N, C-alpha and C positions, 0 to 999 in steps of 0.2 A: 592877704593870705589866701592861697588857692584852696579850693574845695576838693573833696575826694573824687568827684566826677571829673573835674578838670585834670587832676593828676592821672586818672585812668585813661583819659583821652590822649595824653601825651605819648608820642612814639618812643618805644624803648631804645636806649642808646645802642648803637652798633659797636660791637667789640670784635677784636681780632680773634679768630678761631685758633690761633697758634699760641699767642702769649697772653691773650685776654685784655690787651690794652684797648682803650676807646679809640674809635676811628672817626675822623671828621666826616661830615656828609659828603657823599660822592667820592671818597678816597678809594683808590684802587690798590694802595700799598700801605702796609703798616709802617709808621715811622720808627717804631721801637725795635721790631724784629726783622723788618723787610719782607714779610710774607705778602704775596699778591692776593687780591680779592677781585671779585666781579666775574660775570659770565663771559665777558669779552676776553678774559685771560685764560679761559678753559681750553685745554688742548683737545682737538677733535679725535685724537688717537688714544691717548692714555687717560683722558678725562680729568687730569690733574689741573688745578688752578695755579698756574705759574706764568709769570711774564716771560716771553721769549727772549733769548739772549742772542747777540750777534754770532754768526757762524761764517767761516771762510768760504764754504761751498754753498750752503743753504740760505745765506743771507741772514735768516733768523731761524732758530731751532728751539724746541722745547727743552728746558734744562732737565726734565725728568726722563723723557724717553728718547730724545735726540731727533725727533721727527721735524720736518720743515714746518714752519709756522709763519703767519702773517702778524706783524706787530701792529696792534690796533690800539689807539688811544680813545676812540669813541665808545662810550659805554653802552650805547644802544645798538651796536653792531652785532648782527647775527649772521654767521657764515652761511652761504647758500650751498645747495647740493653740488652745483658745478664747481664752486671753490674747493669743497672738500674732495671732489673727484680729482681735480688738478693737483692738490697737495698729496693725495694718495699716490698718484702716478709719479710725482716728484720724489716721494719717499722710496718707491720701488726702484726708480732709476738710480737714486743715490746708493741704495743697498747693492744693486747689481754692479754699479761702477766700482764700488769698494771691493766686491768679490773678484771682479776681473782684474783689478790692479794687483791684489794679493796673489792671485793665481799666476799672473804674468811674471811678477817678481820671483815667485817660487820656482817657476819653470826656468827663468833665466839663471837663477842661482844653481839649479841642478845641472843646467847645460855647462856652466863654467866649471863646476866640479868634475863633470864627466870629461870635459876637455883636458883638464889638468891630469886626470888619471890616465887618459889615453896618451898624453904626451910623455908621462913617466914610463908607461909600458913600452912605447916606441924607443925611448932612449935606453931602456935596460935590455929588452928582449930582442929588438930589431925584427919584428914579425914581417911576413911577406907583404908585398904592396897591396894585394887584393884584400887581405885581412884588414890592413890599415884603412883602405878605402871604405870598406863596409862599416868599420867601426866609426869612421868620420861621419858617414851618413846617419848612423844611429845617434851619434852625439849631437848632430845638428837638429834633431827632431825637437828637443826642448826649446831651442831658440825659435823654431817655427811656431810652436804653441805660444811662446811668450809674445811674439809679434801679433798673432791673432788675438790673444787676450788683451793686449794693449789697444788694438784697433777697436775691439768691442767696448773697452773702457772709454775711449774717446767718443764713441757713438752714444754711449749712455750719458756721458757728460753733456753732449749737445742736447739730448733729450731732457736732461735735468734742467738746463737753462731755459728750454722752451716751456716746460711745465711751470717753472717758477715765474717766468714772465706772464704766462697765462693766469697764474694764481693771483698775482698782484693786480693785473688788469681786471679780473673778475671781482676782486675785493673792492676796487674803485667803483666798478659798476654797481655792486651791491650797496655800497655806501651812497652812491648818487641816487639810487632808487628811494632812499629814505629822506632825501633832501629835495627841496624845491629846486634849488640851484646849488652848484658846487664849483669852486674855483681851485686852481692849483695850490694856493696857499692853504685853504681849508682842507684840501685833500692831503697835503703834507702833514698838517697838524693831526688829522684824524688817523692817518696810517703811520705816523712817526717817521717820516722820510724827509730828506733834504729837499730844497726847493727845485733843484735841477731834476732829480728823479721824479718829483711830483709833476713838474711841467711835462716831462716825457710821458708819464702815464696819462696825464690829461689830454695830451695831443693824440695819443693812440685811442683813447676813449672817444675823443671828438670825431674820429674817423668812422665810428660805428653809425649805421643807418638809424638806430633807435635813439640816438642822442642828438638833441638840438643845441646849437651854440649861440652865444651872444657875447657882447663885450660890455663890461662894466664901465662906470664913469672913470675909474682909475686906469682903464685900458687893459684890464685883465680878462682873460677868457673865462666865461661862465658856461657851465654845462648843465643840462637838465635832460632827464629821461622823458621821451615822448610818451604821453599816456595813451595806451591802446583804446581806452574808452572813447577818446575823441574820434578815432578812426571809425569805430563802430557807429557812433552817432552820425557822422557825416555820411557813412554808407546807408544808414537807415533813412536819412533825409532824402538821399537820392532815390532810394527805392520807393519812398512814399510820394514822389512827385507824380504829377498828372501825366499819364502816358500820351495823351493828345498833345499836351504842351511840349513834351520831350520830342515827339515826332515832328512838331512844327519847328522846333529849334534845329533839329537835324536836317529838315528840308531846307531851311534858310542857309545853313552851312553849305549844303551841296550846291545851292544856287549861286552862292558867292564864289565857290571854287570854280563853277562852270564859267561864270562871267570873267574870272581872272584868267 
């Protein structure tokens, strides 16, 4: 029989804030109502705790506000300022892309309507050729605006893809900073992506100068962020070396080059 002190030391059971059901240790979703839990599921824009859902343009989006999100399975993940900046730019590009598409479609529809009206007037009234020419020029202006709007929408679409790629790469870098080593498989599990996408992100991350690479026993590429402390220690060791010894080494190097 447990004493009162032992009962007081036991951690209180975690319950769902929505339905009140008990949650297993480490659970990020309630099995009874489906509500999401955990700071790794918190949206950086609306601050709601909700697991991101698949999106055709944004890859993953917040179900509450529709902003672009990174799907993270690792509960210790904390988004960096650079990641939030890339997501904010992606959100702005997505909003601008939608605005330009709507404006382009509206301008094209207005141009079609104006063309139909002009055709009807020509068939009924038979106006002079100069008047028809001027009316045709005015009627073509909505189509010109529609083309410009569509071009701006395509430009925003390219910017959106660039910022989304940068967001996922920054998420992988942030995750690698909290791990001693990380592979494509662990990266895919932590960010909830397929193995092909995880290998692509890992190869891009390996191209960074701050990342050191290695190969595991199974032949998989392992990544680790180089510690800046090692560089500072090495620099301090070089600075603390004997100046006379350094001068002697440099003199020997010059002599060897002269003999060569």
